N, C-alpha and C positions, 0 to 999 in steps of 0.2 A: 343329578347325582343322587345315588341311593345311600341310605345309612349303612354303616358297618355294624352287623349284628353278630355278637358272639353267642353261640349256642353251646351249652355246657352238658347236654345229656350224652349218654354213652352211644346211642344209635345215631348214625349220620343222617342229616336232612339237608336237602338242597331245594332251592326255589329259583326258577328262571328269573333273570333280571334283578336279582337280589344279592347283595354282598354279604355272604354268610361265612363266618370263621367257625369251624367245628373244633372246639377245644373242650373235650370231656374233663370235668373236674373229679370224676370218680373212676378209679381203676378197681378191678375185682381180683380176688384171690379165691380159687376153688377150695372147698372144704371136704374132708372125708366124712362119710356117714355110715350108719349101720345098714349094710346091704340086705339084711333080713327084712327090712321094711318093704322091699320089692316083692317078697314072696307072699303077697296078699292079692286077692281079686278085688280091685277097686272099681267102684261105680263111676267115679269122676276123678279126673286129673285136672288140676287148676293151675294155669300159668298166669302170673301177674305181670310178667315182663318178658322181653325178648331174651334177656340174659338168662332167665330161668329156663327157657326153651333151649338155648345154646348149651348151657352147662348140664342139663338133664338129658339131652339128646342121646349120649352114649348108653344110657340105661333103659331107653324105651323098649328095646328088644327083649329085655328081661322082665317086662311088666305086662300083666294082664289087665287091660283097662277097657271100660265100656264107652266112656264119653270124655271129651276134652272141652274144658271151658277156659276162656282167656279174659283178661282185662286189657282193653285197648285194641284198636284196629290194626296198629302196627304189629302187635304180637300175633293177632289173628292172621295177618298177611304172611308173617314169617312162618307160622305153622303150616299154612297152605303151601308155601314154597317148598317145604320139606315133605309134602305129601301127607300131612296130618290133617284129618278132618276135624273141624271145630264145630261143636254142637251148640255152644252158647257163648255169646259176647254181649255184655250190657250196653245200652245206649249211653249211659253215663260211665266214662272210663275211670272209675275210682273204686276203692274198696267199698265205700258207702253205696255207690251205684250198683255194684255187683250184688251186695246183700239185699238191696231193695228189689232187684229183679229176678234173682236166681231162685229156682224151685227144683226140688228133687224129692224123691220118696224118703220119708222119715227113716232114719237108720242107715241111709246110704253111706258107703265107705268112700272117703275123699282123701286124696293125696295132694299135698300142697308143698311142692319144692320151690323154695324162694330164697331170697337174701336173708342172712342171719340178722340183718338190721331192719327187715321189713316190719311195718306196723302190725300189731297183733289183733287189730280190729277184725280183719277178715277171718282169721282162725277162730277167735272167740265167738264171733257172730254166728259162724256155721255150727259150732258146738252147741250154742244155746238153742238152735233149731232142732237139735236131736240127731245131727249127723255125726258120724264117727270120723274124726279128722286126724290125720297124721301129717305133721309138719316136718319137712326136711330142711335143715340149714345147708343149702347147696353151695353158697359162696358168701363172702363178706366183702363189703365195700371198703376201699382205702383211698386216701386222697391222691389225686394225680398231681403231684407237686410241680412237675415240669410245666404242665399246661396252666396251672394256677399262676405261677410266677410269670409266665409269658403274657397272660392277660393283664396282670397287674402292671407290667411294663408298658403295655399298650395303652392302658388308662392314663398313666403318667405322661405318656407321649401324645395324649389326646388323639388317639387313632381308633377309638371305639365310640360308637353312638348308643349302643344298647347291649345289655347282657341279659340272657334268658336262663331261667332255671326250670327244670322239669321234676325236681325232687328236693325234699328237705335235706337229704345228705349232701347234695351238691352245694346248697346254701351254707350249711354248717362248715364244710371243708373250706369254702372260700373265705368266709368272714372270720373264721378262727385262725387263718393263716397269716393275717397281717393287721396292722393298726389302721385306723381310719384313713381312707384316701377319698378326697372329694369326687363323688360320682353319684348320680341319682336316677339313672334310667334303667331300672330293673323290671323285668317282666317274669311272670310265673304261671305255671300250669297248676291249677287246683288250689283250693282253699288251704289245704295243709301246707303246701309250699309257701303260699303267701303269708300264712301265720308264722312260719319259721323266719321269713324275712323280717316281719314285725318284731319278733323276739330279739333281733339284733338292732332294733330301732332304725330299721331301713324301710322306706316306703316303696311299694311295688305296685304294678298293675297286673291284674289277672286276665287271662285269655277267656273268651266267651265260652269255649268248649275245651275239653281236655285232650287236645290234639296239637301236634307241633305246627301244623298248618295254621290253626287258629292263633297259636302263640306268635308266629311270625306276622300274621295279618294284624294282630293287635299292636305289635311293635311298629309296623309300617304306618298304621292309622295315627298313632301317637306322634310319630316323626313328621307326618304330613301336616297335622294340625298345628304343631309347634313351629313349622317352617313358614306358615302363612303370615 
């Protein structure tokens, strides 16, 4: 018998012979922005998530862009499925990893369409290197209350073995939605997400790498070790 794993990220993930419940804790609402920002010849377009690609896709035909960079292999794969050539993807799928590995000509024009709630580390880090960065608040995250309540009920009914988080926003929306319920099998992608768990006085386990595959593998390893 395999553990029941709740995955709370927006993008769906499946693994053979593993019981995964896909319950996104984040919903998104598109935002309007100044379309004049598209009337510029950009050297780089940076996508930090699949949602950024999804919600910016209608504007791609209006944009003159030289190169596309992404954070995360899932985002890269999604771009490629749409026929978009990806010029750069860091080996460390985080804003920190991107800044560590990304190189461009000083003064390069960069467009960064992303969530209004995205960390400003990437934007500020690129600016400090002398790049001309334009940030577009493309959408904003909101709690997916239906899914959150369903998972809370599953916990109470003892029908969940592990809950995974791929973002700090998902953590906040979950723990701000209810009072304490006894449960301690939380898993996270990335140090930032793990730190957000700790801010709620919750212990969690971080995946080896910042991928959903690694996150599920870490969950399975923990379950197998505790089952012995």
